[in-house]
C-alpha positions, 0 to 999 in steps of 0.5 A, spaced: 503 537 457 501 533 463 505 531 469 504 525 473 507 521 479 506 516 484 506 520 490 505 514 495 502 507 496 499 505 503 498 497 503 494 494 509 493 487 508 496 480 510 494 482 517 497 477 523 490 478 527 484 477 524 479 483 522 478 488 516 483 492 511 479 498 508 481 504 503 476 509 500 476 516 497 471 521 500 470 527 496 477 527 494 480 525 500 483 518 500 483 514 507 486 506 509 485 503 515 485 497 519 482 495 524 483 488 528 478 483 531 479 476 534 475 472 529 474 472 521 467 470 523 467 478 526 470 481 520 464 479 516 459 482 521 455 487 518 456 491 524 464 491 524 464 493 517 459 499 518 464 501 524 470 500 519 467 504 514 465 510 519 472 511 523 474 512 515 469 517 514 471 520 521 479 520 519 476 523 512 473 529 516 477 530 522 484 529 520 486 526 526 494 526 528 494 519 531 490 513 534 489 517 540 486 523 537 482 519 532 479 515 538 477 522 541 474 524 535 466 525 535 463 518 531 457 523 529 452 520 533 454 523 540 459 519 541 466 519 541 469 513 536 472 510 542 465 510 545 462 507 539 468 502 539 466 500 546 459 499 544 460 495 538 465 491 543 459 489 548 454 488 542 459 483 538 462 480 544 469 481 541 475 486 542 476 491 536 481 495 535 484 500 530 491 498 528 493 504 524 491 509 518 493 514 513 490 519 510 491 523 504 488 530 502 493 532 496 493 528 489 488 523 486 487 517 491 484 511 488 482 506 493 482 498 492 479 493 497 481 485 495 478 479 498 473 483 502 478 487 506 483 482 507 487 486 503 486 494 502 490 499 497 490 506 497 494 509 490 495 516 491 498 519 484 500 527 483 497 529 477 497 535 473 492 540 473 486 538 469 487 531 469 485 529 476 479 525 473 482 523 467 479 516 465 486 514 463 489 516 470 484 513 474 484 506 470 491 507 471 490 508 479 486 502 479 491 497 475 496 499 480 492 498 486 491 491 484 498 490 482 500 492 489 495 488 492 497 482 488 505 483 488 506 487 495 512 491 492 516 493 499 518 500 495 516 505 491 522 505 487 529 502 487 532 510 489 528 508 496 532 502 497 537 503 503 544 502 503 543 498 509 537 494 505 542 493 499 548 491 504 544 486 508 542 483 502 549 483 499 552 479 505 546 474 505 547 472 498 555 472 498 555 467 504 550 463 499 554 463 493 560 462 497 558 455 499 555 453 492 560 448 490 559 451 482 562 457 484 568 453 488 573 456 483 570 463 481 574 469 484 571 473 489 570 479 485 566 475 479 562 472 485 560 479 487 559 481 481 554 475 480 551 477 486 550 484 485 547 482 478 542 478 482 540 484 487 539 489 481 533 483 478 530 483 486 529 490 485 524 488 479 520 484 484 520 489 490 519 496 487 513 498 484 516 502 479 521 497 476 515 491 477 513 488 470 506 492 469 500 487 471 497 489 464 503 489 460 509 485 462 514 487 456 514 494 460 516 496 467 510 500 471 515 506 470 516 505 462 508 504 462 507 511 465 512 514 461 508 512 455 502 513 458 504 521 459 507 521 452 501 519 449 496 524 453 501 530 451 501 528 444 
């Protein structure tokens, strides 16, 4: 039988500064990167786009530990990444800076770039041997990447949600519920039960595996994946 689970997903997007988010799979290595610029105009500049893609290729090849290590890497033209960036700054006339990146050399990585680089998603799947290039797996990865771009889940699974997050959400919701006139006659235990029910529903909004699947809202992502595994094993 086959096995499949979502190893991780990285999302760069909805960025405060202008710039470009980019995701790519290069010979089985997944890379996602966000590079900031000063204006939206520069984000559409061919030289800027070329630089972003060039840095992603460096990350795939060199596996730098952090931004400092990345800037010290060879860009591939006799210059370091930092020197190449400085040259681009001089030519383009705006400050440019790599903000963050992630790299995956295990599993199956599927990249999705939306709105010309406003949002980028890298979906990393752990897939059973022999299923890495299965068309159904690739289609699922692309669908889920699009889902992450559209619905912006904060967590992979409800089991990842911290007690601190839940307690904070509970505190805020309890305060709101107690201020609501229609709850004035309800005992605290009932109000708390209603609030906890609401938090349970909230998980379906903020946790990818519990979200309704983008192609079939009648099932959650985890239910769809279980069904896909069942049919691929049959």
